[in-house]
N, C-alpha and C positions, 0 to 999 in steps of 0.2 A: 682090627685082625680077629680072625675067628681062633678060638681056643679049642683044643678036642673036647672040650665040656660043653661048648656051644652047638647048638643043632641048627642045621642049616634051617633059613625060612622057605619053605614053599607054601606058593597059592595059586590057585587055578579058579579060574573065573571062563565063565561062558560069556561071550561078547556077544551083543545083537544091534544090530544097527539099522534105521531105516529113513526113509525121505519123506519129510511130510511138505506137500506143496500149499502155498498162500491160496484162498479160493479166487486170489485176481489174477489174471493171465499176464505172463512177464515178469511177474516176481518171482525172485530166485528161492529155489527150494531149500528148506534146514534138514540137516541131519540131526536125527536124535539117536542116543545112547543107552545103553542100559549095559550092566554087569551081573551076572547071578554067581554067587558064591557056588561052589560046585558042590561043597561040604555042606554049607549049612543050607543052601536055598535061598538064603538072604539077598534081594535085588536090590539095584542101586540105579535110580535112572540121571542121565546127563542129559542139560540142553545143548551142550555144543561139544565139540571135541577138545578144546581146551580146560572144560570142568573136569572131562575124563583124563585125562591126561593128568591134571594137577592131582586128583585122586589116586592114581597110580604110583604117581613121583613120591607123593605122601608114604603109601604105603611100602616103598621100597628104601625111603630114608633110615639110616641106622638107628638101631633101638639103644635107647640109653643103659648103660652098663647096671646090672642089676646092684644093688645095695649090698653092701658087706653085712652079715648079721652080727649084732653087736653081743658083746659077752654080756652075761646078765651078772651086775654086780650083787655080788654078797654081802649083807651089814655085816661089820664087824661085832664083835660080841660086846663091845663099849658103845656102840650106836644107840640111840635112843628110841629108836623108831619102833 
């Protein structure tokens, strides 16, 4: 559940996909995919639709909660440290 302190995640990609044909007639075409992060320009290529979907599902997975900051322990005056 989102709390007011947690910003919503927003990701934006440019999706490209194209058909690659095998040189042999009668062979099925293969589809290739790429995503470009519009903020950073980083590109990722995918050999098939399953790999693309797996990447997107991983990006949409819940983020682990942030660790609580630990209070720093002050040594007591009798501590030999």
